[in-house]
N, CA, C and O atoms as a Tripos MOL2 file, in Angstrom:
@<TRIPOS>MOLECULE
protein
  232   231    58     0     0
PROTEIN
NO_CHARGES

@<TRIPOS>ATOM
      1 N         -26.1560  -11.0380   -0.2020 N.3       1 MET1
      2 CA        -27.4340  -11.6140   -0.6050 C.3       1 MET1
      3 C         -28.5140  -11.1620    0.3910 C.2       1 MET1
      4 O         -28.3200  -11.2340    1.6040 O.2       1 MET1
      5 N         -29.6350  -10.7020   -0.1340 N.am      2 ASP2
      6 CA        -30.7040  -10.2500    0.7620 C.3       2 ASP2
      7 C         -31.5450  -11.4260    1.2630 C.2       2 ASP2
      8 O         -31.4650  -12.5340    0.7340 O.2       2 ASP2
      9 N         -32.3450  -11.1650    2.2840 N.am      3 ASN3
     10 CA        -33.1400  -12.2300    2.9060 C.3       3 ASN3
     11 C         -34.1340  -12.8590    1.9440 C.2       3 ASN3
     12 O         -34.4130  -14.0560    2.0300 O.2       3 ASN3
     13 N         -34.6700  -12.0630    1.0300 N.am      4 THR4
     14 CA        -35.6320  -12.5960    0.0650 C.3       4 THR4
     15 C         -34.9790  -13.7000   -0.7720 C.2       4 THR4
     16 O         -35.5730  -14.7570   -0.9890 O.2       4 THR4
     17 N         -33.7680  -13.4500   -1.2330 N.am      5 GLN5
     18 CA        -33.0590  -14.4500   -2.0400 C.3       5 GLN5
     19 C         -32.6760  -15.6570   -1.1820 C.2       5 GLN5
     20 O         -32.7230  -16.7910   -1.6580 O.2       5 GLN5
     21 N         -32.2970  -15.4240    0.0760 N.am      6 LYS6
     22 CA        -31.9490  -16.5290    0.9730 C.3       6 LYS6
     23 C         -33.1500  -17.4470    1.1940 C.2       6 LYS6
     24 O         -33.0140  -18.6700    1.2070 O.2       6 LYS6
     25 N         -34.3290  -16.8420    1.3660 N.am      7 VAL7
     26 CA        -35.5530  -17.6250    1.5680 C.3       7 VAL7
     27 C         -35.8600  -18.4470    0.3270 C.2       7 VAL7
     28 O         -36.1600  -19.6370    0.4280 O.2       7 VAL7
     29 N         -35.7890  -17.8300   -0.8300 N.am      8 LEU8
     30 CA        -36.0720  -18.5320   -2.0870 C.3       8 LEU8
     31 C         -35.0650  -19.6700   -2.3110 C.2       8 LEU8
     32 O         -35.4460  -20.7640   -2.7270 O.2       8 LEU8
     33 N         -33.7940  -19.4120   -2.0380 N.am      9 ASP9
     34 CA        -32.7670  -20.4490   -2.1840 C.3       9 ASP9
     35 C         -33.0110  -21.6140   -1.2330 C.2       9 ASP9
     36 O         -32.8530  -22.7740   -1.6150 O.2       9 ASP9
     37 N         -33.3970  -21.3090    0.0080 N.am     10 ALA10
     38 CA        -33.6690  -22.3580    1.0000 C.3      10 ALA10
     39 C         -34.8310  -23.2380    0.5450 C.2      10 ALA10
     40 O         -34.7930  -24.4560    0.7130 O.2      10 ALA10
     41 N         -35.8630  -22.6220   -0.0310 N.am     11 MET11
     42 CA        -37.0200  -23.3810   -0.5170 C.3      11 MET11
     43 C         -36.6190  -24.2910   -1.6730 C.2      11 MET11
     44 O         -37.0200  -25.4530   -1.7290 O.2      11 MET11
     45 N         -35.8280  -23.7530   -2.5920 N.am     12 LYS12
     46 CA        -35.3900  -24.5520   -3.7460 C.3      12 LYS12
     47 C         -34.4930  -25.6930   -3.2920 C.2      12 LYS12
     48 O         -34.5930  -26.8050   -3.8100 O.2      12 LYS12
     49 N         -33.6210  -25.4300   -2.3350 N.am     13 LYS13
     50 CA        -32.7000  -26.4450   -1.8190 C.3      13 LYS13
     51 C         -33.4580  -27.6060   -1.1770 C.2      13 LYS13
     52 O         -33.0880  -28.7680   -1.3470 O.2      13 LYS13
     53 N         -34.5210  -27.2820   -0.4370 N.am     14 ALA14
     54 CA        -35.2940  -28.3090    0.2610 C.3      14 ALA14
     55 C         -36.0440  -29.2120   -0.7160 C.2      14 ALA14
     56 O         -36.1790  -30.4130   -0.4820 O.2      14 ALA14
     57 N         -36.5270  -28.6320   -1.8050 N.am     15 GLY15
     58 CA        -37.2310  -29.4230   -2.8050 C.3      15 GLY15
     59 C         -38.6180  -29.8800   -2.3780 C.2      15 GLY15
     60 O         -39.1860  -30.7880   -2.9860 O.2      15 GLY15
     61 N         -39.1640  -29.2650   -1.3490 N.am     16 LYS16
     62 CA        -40.5220  -29.5860   -0.8900 C.3      16 LYS16
     63 C         -41.1150  -28.3550   -0.2180 C.2      16 LYS16
     64 O         -40.4030  -27.3940    0.0730 O.2      16 LYS16
     65 N         -42.4090  -28.3880    0.0240 N.am     17 ALA17
     66 CA        -43.0720  -27.2760    0.6910 C.3      17 ALA17
     67 C         -42.6340  -27.2220    2.1590 C.2      17 ALA17
     68 O         -42.5280  -28.2500    2.8290 O.2      17 ALA17
     69 N         -42.3850  -26.0050    2.6400 N.am     18 LEU18
     70 CA        -41.8830  -25.8080    4.0000 C.3      18 LEU18
     71 C         -42.6970  -24.7770    4.7670 C.2      18 LEU18
     72 O         -43.3540  -23.9200    4.1760 O.2      18 LEU18
     73 N         -42.6450  -24.8720    6.0940 N.am     19 LYS19
     74 CA        -43.2170  -23.8430    6.9530 C.3      19 LYS19
     75 C         -42.1660  -22.7620    7.1670 C.2      19 LYS19
     76 O         -40.9770  -22.9970    6.9520 O.2      19 LYS19
     77 N         -42.5980  -21.5860    7.5870 N.am     20 ALA20
     78 CA        -41.6770  -20.4590    7.7790 C.3      20 ALA20
     79 C         -40.5630  -20.7940    8.7670 C.2      20 ALA20
     80 O         -39.4180  -20.3950    8.5560 O.2      20 ALA20
     81 N         -40.8740  -21.5150    9.8350 N.am     21 GLY21
     82 CA        -39.8580  -21.8890   10.8240 C.3      21 GLY21
     83 C         -38.7840  -22.7790   10.2380 C.2      21 GLY21
     84 O         -37.6060  -22.6500   10.5710 O.2      21 GLY21
     85 N         -39.1960  -23.6860    9.3590 N.am     22 GLU22
     86 CA        -38.2330  -24.5780    8.7000 C.3      22 GLU22
     87 C         -37.3380  -23.7910    7.7450 C.2      22 GLU22
     88 O         -36.1380  -24.0460    7.6450 O.2      22 GLU22
     89 N         -37.9350  -22.8400    7.0530 N.am     23 ILE23
     90 CA        -37.1680  -21.9940    6.1380 C.3      23 ILE23
     91 C         -36.1420  -21.1760    6.9200 C.2      23 ILE23
     92 O         -35.0020  -21.0200    6.4830 O.2      23 ILE23
     93 N         -36.5510  -20.6560    8.0750 N.am     24 ALA24
     94 CA        -35.6490  -19.8720    8.9120 C.3      24 ALA24
     95 C         -34.4340  -20.7020    9.3310 C.2      24 ALA24
     96 O         -33.3060  -20.2110    9.3140 O.2      24 ALA24
     97 N         -34.6680  -21.9500    9.7040 N.am     25 GLU25
     98 CA        -33.5680  -22.8430   10.0980 C.3      25 GLU25
     99 C         -32.6060  -23.0830    8.9430 C.2      25 GLU25
    100 O         -31.3910  -22.9790    9.1130 O.2      25 GLU25
    101 N         -33.1390  -23.4020    7.7810 N.am     26 ILE26
    102 CA        -32.3030  -23.7040    6.6160 C.3      26 ILE26
    103 C         -31.5270  -22.4630    6.1680 C.2      26 ILE26
    104 O         -30.3360  -22.5390    5.8650 O.2      26 ILE26
    105 N         -32.2140  -21.3250    6.1300 N.am     27 ALA27
    106 CA        -31.5890  -20.0860    5.6350 C.3      27 ALA27
    107 C         -30.6750  -19.4460    6.6720 C.2      27 ALA27
    108 O         -29.8110  -18.6410    6.3260 O.2      27 ALA27
    109 N         -30.8630  -19.8010    7.9440 N.am     28 GLY28
    110 CA        -30.0380  -19.2260    8.9960 C.3      28 GLY28
    111 C         -30.3900  -17.7880    9.3250 C.2      28 GLY28
    112 O         -29.5260  -17.0030    9.7140 O.2      28 GLY28
    113 N         -31.6710  -17.4420    9.1650 N.am     29 ILE29
    114 CA        -32.1270  -16.0960    9.5100 C.3      29 ILE29
    115 C         -33.3290  -16.1840   10.4420 C.2      29 ILE29
    116 O         -33.9380  -17.2440   10.5880 O.2      29 ILE29
    117 N         -33.6630  -15.0710   11.0640 N.am     30 ASP30
    118 CA        -34.7640  -15.0180   12.0260 C.3      30 ASP30
    119 C         -36.1110  -15.2220   11.3370 C.2      30 ASP30
    120 O         -36.2960  -14.8110   10.1910 O.2      30 ASP30
    121 N         -37.0500  -15.8600   12.0410 N.am     31 LYS31
    122 CA        -38.3620  -16.1670   11.4560 C.3      31 LYS31
    123 C         -39.1010  -14.9040   11.0260 C.2      31 LYS31
    124 O         -39.7730  -14.9080    9.9960 O.2      31 LYS31
    125 N         -38.9870  -13.8250   11.7970 N.am     32 LYS32
    126 CA        -39.7120  -12.6060   11.4000 C.3      32 LYS32
    127 C         -39.1430  -12.0170   10.1100 C.2      32 LYS32
    128 O         -39.8680  -11.3880    9.3390 O.2      32 LYS32
    129 N         -37.8330  -12.2230    9.8740 N.am     33 ASP33
    130 CA        -37.2480  -11.7870    8.6030 C.3      33 ASP33
    131 C         -37.7210  -12.6780    7.4600 C.2      33 ASP33
    132 O         -37.9000  -12.2160    6.3330 O.2      33 ASP33
    133 N         -37.9210  -13.9680    7.7640 N.am     34 VAL34
    134 CA        -38.4710  -14.8930    6.7660 C.3      34 VAL34
    135 C         -39.8860  -14.4550    6.3870 C.2      34 VAL34
    136 O         -40.2400  -14.4340    5.2080 O.2      34 VAL34
    137 N         -40.6880  -14.1060    7.3900 N.am     35 ASP35
    138 CA        -42.0650  -13.6630    7.1270 C.3      35 ASP35
    139 C         -42.0900  -12.4290    6.2230 C.2      35 ASP35
    140 O         -42.9010  -12.3530    5.3000 O.2      35 ASP35
    141 N         -41.2150  -11.4770    6.4810 N.am     36 LYS36
    142 CA        -41.1410  -10.2650    5.6550 C.3      36 LYS36
    143 C         -40.7460  -10.6240    4.2200 C.2      36 LYS36
    144 O         -41.3490  -10.1420    3.2610 O.2      36 LYS36
    145 N         -39.7330  -11.4690    4.0890 N.am     37 ALA37
    146 CA        -39.2700  -11.8700    2.7560 C.3      37 ALA37
    147 C         -40.3660  -12.6280    2.0100 C.2      37 ALA37
    148 O         -40.5500  -12.4390    0.8070 O.2      37 ALA37
    149 N         -41.0900  -13.4820    2.7260 N.am     38 MET38
    150 CA        -42.1610  -14.2540    2.0920 C.3      38 MET38
    151 C         -43.2840  -13.3480    1.6030 C.2      38 MET38
    152 O         -43.8850  -13.6240    0.5650 O.2      38 MET38
    153 N         -43.5760  -12.2790    2.3240 N.am     39 ASN39
    154 CA        -44.5970  -11.3320    1.8640 C.3      39 ASN39
    155 C         -44.1990  -10.7240    0.5230 C.2      39 ASN39
    156 O         -45.0380  -10.5690   -0.3640 O.2      39 ASN39
    157 N         -42.9280  -10.3830    0.3750 N.am     40 VAL40
    158 CA        -42.4320   -9.8380   -0.8910 C.3      40 VAL40
    159 C         -42.5440  -10.8940   -1.9950 C.2      40 VAL40
    160 O         -42.9980  -10.6020   -3.1010 O.2      40 VAL40
    161 N         -42.1280  -12.1140   -1.6830 N.am     41 LEU41
    162 CA        -42.1750  -13.1960   -2.6700 C.3      41 LEU41
    163 C         -43.6150  -13.5250   -3.0780 C.2      41 LEU41
    164 O         -43.8780  -13.8360   -4.2390 O.2      41 LEU41
    165 N         -44.5410  -13.4550   -2.1200 N.am     42 LYS42
    166 CA        -45.9580  -13.7020   -2.4450 C.3      42 LYS42
    167 C         -46.4720  -12.6340   -3.4010 C.2      42 LYS42
    168 O         -47.1370  -12.9480   -4.3880 O.2      42 LYS42
    169 N         -46.1640  -11.3670   -3.1110 N.am     43 LYS43
    170 CA        -46.6140  -10.2630   -3.9730 C.3      43 LYS43
    171 C         -46.0600  -10.4050   -5.3840 C.2      43 LYS43
    172 O         -46.7490  -10.1170   -6.3630 O.2      43 LYS43
    173 N         -44.8040  -10.8540   -5.4810 N.am     44 ASP44
    174 CA        -44.1580  -11.0150   -6.7760 C.3      44 ASP44
    175 C         -44.5760  -12.2870   -7.5040 C.2      44 ASP44
    176 O         -44.2150  -12.4920   -8.6630 O.2      44 ASP44
    177 N         -45.3460  -13.1490   -6.8150 N.am     45 GLY45
    178 CA        -45.8090  -14.3920   -7.4270 C.3      45 GLY45
    179 C         -44.7280  -15.4470   -7.5700 C.2      45 GLY45
    180 O         -44.8290  -16.3250   -8.4260 O.2      45 GLY45
    181 N         -43.6850  -15.3700   -6.7330 N.am     46 LYS46
    182 CA        -42.5710  -16.3180   -6.8380 C.3      46 LYS46
    183 C         -42.7450  -17.5510   -5.9620 C.2      46 LYS46
    184 O         -42.0430  -18.5450   -6.1470 O.2      46 LYS46
    185 N         -43.6820  -17.4980   -5.0020 N.am     47 ILE47
    186 CA        -43.9460  -18.6650   -4.1620 C.3      47 ILE47
    187 C         -45.4470  -18.9310   -4.1130 C.2      47 ILE47
    188 O         -46.2600  -18.0240   -4.2940 O.2      47 ILE47
    189 N         -45.7970  -20.1860   -3.8670 N.am     48 VAL48
    190 CA        -47.1990  -20.5950   -3.7710 C.3      48 VAL48
    191 C         -47.3710  -21.4810   -2.5370 C.2      48 VAL48
    192 O         -46.4070  -22.0400   -2.0130 O.2      48 VAL48
    193 N         -48.6100  -21.5930   -2.0940 N.am     49 SER49
    194 CA        -48.9190  -22.4130   -0.9320 C.3      49 SER49
    195 C         -49.7580  -23.6120   -1.3560 C.2      49 SER49
    196 O         -50.9450  -23.4660   -1.6500 O.2      49 SER49
    197 N         -49.1380  -24.8180   -1.3910 N.am     50 PRO50
    198 CA        -49.8930  -26.0070   -1.7910 C.3      50 PRO50
    199 C         -50.8590  -26.4710   -0.7040 C.2      50 PRO50
    200 O         -51.8480  -27.1400   -1.0040 O.2      50 PRO50
    201 N         -50.5860  -26.1240    0.5520 N.am     51 LYS51
    202 CA        -51.4910  -26.4020    1.6640 C.3      51 LYS51
    203 C         -51.2430  -25.3720    2.7550 C.2      51 LYS51
    204 O         -50.2110  -24.7010    2.7500 O.2      51 LYS51
    205 N         -52.1490  -25.2420    3.6630 N.am     52 VAL52
    206 CA        -52.1080  -24.1960    4.6830 C.3      52 VAL52
    207 C         -50.7690  -24.1910    5.4250 C.2      52 VAL52
    208 O         -50.2940  -25.2260    5.8930 O.2      52 VAL52
    209 N         -50.1800  -23.0080    5.5170 N.am     53 CYS53
    210 CA        -48.9220  -22.7550    6.2580 C.3      53 CYS53
    211 C         -47.6770  -23.3540    5.6050 C.2      53 CYS53
    212 O         -46.5990  -23.2760    6.1940 O.2      53 CYS53
    213 N         -47.7770  -23.9340    4.4430 N.am     54 TYR54
    214 CA        -46.6080  -24.4710    3.7460 C.3      54 TYR54
    215 C         -46.4060  -23.6840    2.4530 C.2      54 TYR54
    216 O         -47.3680  -23.3150    1.7790 O.2      54 TYR54
    217 N         -45.1380  -23.4330    2.1180 N.am     55 TRP55
    218 CA        -44.8200  -22.6430    0.9420 C.3      55 TRP55
    219 C         -43.7380  -23.3130    0.1120 C.2      55 TRP55
    220 O         -42.8970  -24.0440    0.6350 O.2      55 TRP55
    221 N         -43.7730  -23.0530   -1.1910 N.am     56 GLN56
    222 CA        -42.7650  -23.5910   -2.0980 C.3      56 GLN56
    223 C         -42.6080  -22.6310   -3.2660 C.2      56 GLN56
    224 O         -43.4990  -21.8250   -3.5350 O.2      56 GLN56
    225 N         -41.4720  -22.7150   -3.9650 N.am     57 PRO57
    226 CA        -41.2900  -21.8460   -5.1530 C.3      57 PRO57
    227 C         -42.3110  -22.2010   -6.2290 C.2      57 PRO57
    228 O         -42.7280  -23.3520   -6.3520 O.2      57 PRO57
    229 N         -42.6980  -21.2080   -6.9930 N.am     58 LYS58
    230 CA        -43.6790  -21.4150   -8.0610 C.3      58 LYS58
    231 C         -43.0520  -22.1300   -9.2210 C.2      58 LYS58
    232 O         -43.7230  -22.3950  -10.2180 O.2      58 LYS58
@<TRIPOS>BOND
     1     1     2 1
     2     2     3 1
     3     3     4 2
     4     3     5 am
     5     5     6 1
     6     6     7 1
     7     7     8 2
     8     7     9 am
     9     9    10 1
    10    10    11 1
    11    11    12 2
    12    11    13 am
    13    13    14 1
    14    14    15 1
    15    15    16 2
    16    15    17 am
    17    17    18 1
    18    18    19 1
    19    19    20 2
    20    19    21 am
    21    21    22 1
    22    22    23 1
    23    23    24 2
    24    23    25 am
    25    25    26 1
    26    26    27 1
    27    27    28 2
    28    27    29 am
    29    29    30 1
    30    30    31 1
    31    31    32 2
    32    31    33 am
    33    33    34 1
    34    34    35 1
    35    35    36 2
    36    35    37 am
    37    37    38 1
    38    38    39 1
    39    39    40 2
    40    39    41 am
    41    41    42 1
    42    42    43 1
    43    43    44 2
    44    43    45 am
    45    45    46 1
    46    46    47 1
    47    47    48 2
    48    47    49 am
    49    49    50 1
    50    50    51 1
    51    51    52 2
    52    51    53 am
    53    53    54 1
    54    54    55 1
    55    55    56 2
    56    55    57 am
    57    57    58 1
    58    58    59 1
    59    59    60 2
    60    59    61 am
    61    61    62 1
    62    62    63 1
    63    63    64 2
    64    63    65 am
    65    65    66 1
    66    66    67 1
    67    67    68 2
    68    67    69 am
    69    69    70 1
    70    70    71 1
    71    71    72 2
    72    71    73 am
    73    73    74 1
    74    74    75 1
    75    75    76 2
    76    75    77 am
    77    77    78 1
    78    78    79 1
    79    79    80 2
    80    79    81 am
    81    81    82 1
    82    82    83 1
    83    83    84 2
    84    83    85 am
    85    85    86 1
    86    86    87 1
    87    87    88 2
    88    87    89 am
    89    89    90 1
    90    90    91 1
    91    91    92 2
    92    91    93 am
    93    93    94 1
    94    94    95 1
    95    95    96 2
    96    95    97 am
    97    97    98 1
    98    98    99 1
    99    99   100 2
   100    99   101 am
   101   101   102 1
   102   102   103 1
   103   103   104 2
   104   103   105 am
   105   105   106 1
   106   106   107 1
   107   107   108 2
   108   107   109 am
   109   109   110 1
   110   110   111 1
   111   111   112 2
   112   111   113 am
   113   113   114 1
   114   114   115 1
   115   115   116 2
   116   115   117 am
   117   117   118 1
   118   118   119 1
   119   119   120 2
   120   119   121 am
   121   121   122 1
   122   122   123 1
   123   123   124 2
   124   123   125 am
   125   125   126 1
   126   126   127 1
   127   127   128 2
   128   127   129 am
   129   129   130 1
   130   130   131 1
   131   131   132 2
   132   131   133 am
   133   133   134 1
   134   134   135 1
   135   135   136 2
   136   135   137 am
   137   137   138 1
   138   138   139 1
   139   139   140 2
   140   139   141 am
   141   141   142 1
   142   142   143 1
   143   143   144 2
   144   143   145 am
   145   145   146 1
   146   146   147 1
   147   147   148 2
   148   147   149 am
   149   149   150 1
   150   150   151 1
   151   151   152 2
   152   151   153 am
   153   153   154 1
   154   154   155 1
   155   155   156 2
   156   155   157 am
   157   157   158 1
   158   158   159 1
   159   159   160 2
   160   159   161 am
   161   161   162 1
   162   162   163 1
   163   163   164 2
   164   163   165 am
   165   165   166 1
   166   166   167 1
   167   167   168 2
   168   167   169 am
   169   169   170 1
   170   170   171 1
   171   171   172 2
   172   171   173 am
   173   173   174 1
   174   174   175 1
   175   175   176 2
   176   175   177 am
   177   177   178 1
   178   178   179 1
   179   179   180 2
   180   179   181 am
   181   181   182 1
   182   182   183 1
   183   183   184 2
   184   183   185 am
   185   185   186 1
   186   186   187 1
   187   187   188 2
   188   187   189 am
   189   189   190 1
   190   190   191 1
   191   191   192 2
   192   191   193 am
   193   193   194 1
   194   194   195 1
   195   195   196 2
   196   195   197 am
   197   197   198 1
   198   198   199 1
   199   199   200 2
   200   199   201 am
   201   201   202 1
   202   202   203 1
   203   203   204 2
   204   203   205 am
   205   205   206 1
   206   206   207 1
   207   207   208 2
   208   207   209 am
   209   209   210 1
   210   210   211 1
   211   211   212 2
   212   211   213 am
   213   213   214 1
   214   214   215 1
   215   215   216 2
   216   215   217 am
   217   217   218 1
   218   218   219 1
   219   219   220 2
   220   219   221 am
   221   221   222 1
   222   222   223 1
   223   223   224 2
   224   223   225 am
   225   225   226 1
   226   226   227 1
   227   227   228 2
   228   227   229 am
   229   229   230 1
   230   230   231 1
   231   231   232 2
@<TRIPOS>SUBSTRUCTURE
     1 MET1         2 RESIDUE 1 A MET
     2 ASP2         6 RESIDUE 1 A ASP
     3 ASN3        10 RESIDUE 1 A ASN
     4 THR4        14 RESIDUE 1 A THR
     5 GLN5        18 RESIDUE 1 A GLN
     6 LYS6        22 RESIDUE 1 A LYS
     7 VAL7        26 RESIDUE 1 A VAL
     8 LEU8        30 RESIDUE 1 A LEU
     9 ASP9        34 RESIDUE 1 A ASP
    10 ALA10       38 RESIDUE 1 A ALA
    11 MET11       42 RESIDUE 1 A MET
    12 LYS12       46 RESIDUE 1 A LYS
    13 LYS13       50 RESIDUE 1 A LYS
    14 ALA14       54 RESIDUE 1 A ALA
    15 GLY15       58 RESIDUE 1 A GLY
    16 LYS16       62 RESIDUE 1 A LYS
    17 ALA17       66 RESIDUE 1 A ALA
    18 LEU18       70 RESIDUE 1 A LEU
    19 LYS19       74 RESIDUE 1 A LYS
    20 ALA20       78 RESIDUE 1 A ALA
    21 GLY21       82 RESIDUE 1 A GLY
    22 GLU22       86 RESIDUE 1 A GLU
    23 ILE23       90 RESIDUE 1 A ILE
    24 ALA24       94 RESIDUE 1 A ALA
    25 GLU25       98 RESIDUE 1 A GLU
    26 ILE26      102 RESIDUE 1 A ILE
    27 ALA27      106 RESIDUE 1 A ALA
    28 GLY28      110 RESIDUE 1 A GLY
    29 ILE29      114 RESIDUE 1 A ILE
    30 ASP30      118 RESIDUE 1 A ASP
    31 LYS31      122 RESIDUE 1 A LYS
    32 LYS32      126 RESIDUE 1 A LYS
    33 ASP33      130 RESIDUE 1 A ASP
    34 VAL34      134 RESIDUE 1 A VAL
    35 ASP35      138 RESIDUE 1 A ASP
    36 LYS36      142 RESIDUE 1 A LYS
    37 ALA37      146 RESIDUE 1 A ALA
    38 MET38      150 RESIDUE 1 A MET
    39 ASN39      154 RESIDUE 1 A ASN
    40 VAL40      158 RESIDUE 1 A VAL
    41 LEU41      162 RESIDUE 1 A LEU
    42 LYS42      166 RESIDUE 1 A LYS
    43 LYS43      170 RESIDUE 1 A LYS
    44 ASP44      174 RESIDUE 1 A ASP
    45 GLY45      178 RESIDUE 1 A GLY
    46 LYS46      182 RESIDUE 1 A LYS
    47 ILE47      186 RESIDUE 1 A ILE
    48 VAL48      190 RESIDUE 1 A VAL
    49 SER49      194 RESIDUE 1 A SER
    50 PRO50      198 RESIDUE 1 A PRO
    51 LYS51      202 RESIDUE 1 A LYS
    52 VAL52      206 RESIDUE 1 A VAL
    53 CYS53      210 RESIDUE 1 A CYS
    54 TYR54      214 RESIDUE 1 A TYR
    55 TRP55      218 RESIDUE 1 A TRP
    56 GLN56      222 RESIDUE 1 A GLN
    57 PRO57      226 RESIDUE 1 A PRO
    58 LYS58      230 RESIDUE 1 A LYS
């Protein structure tokens, strides 16, 4: 499973908007890898930001 899918799964599992550091903890990957994966997910329109610095699946 690639980091992008791990990030998306972690967000869905949490069931609430999360910061990148929280996603990194849940997914068990480095924060900089989370940031890279989130950039891909943002471009694809799979995640949204309900408030500054917090992200959740669309």
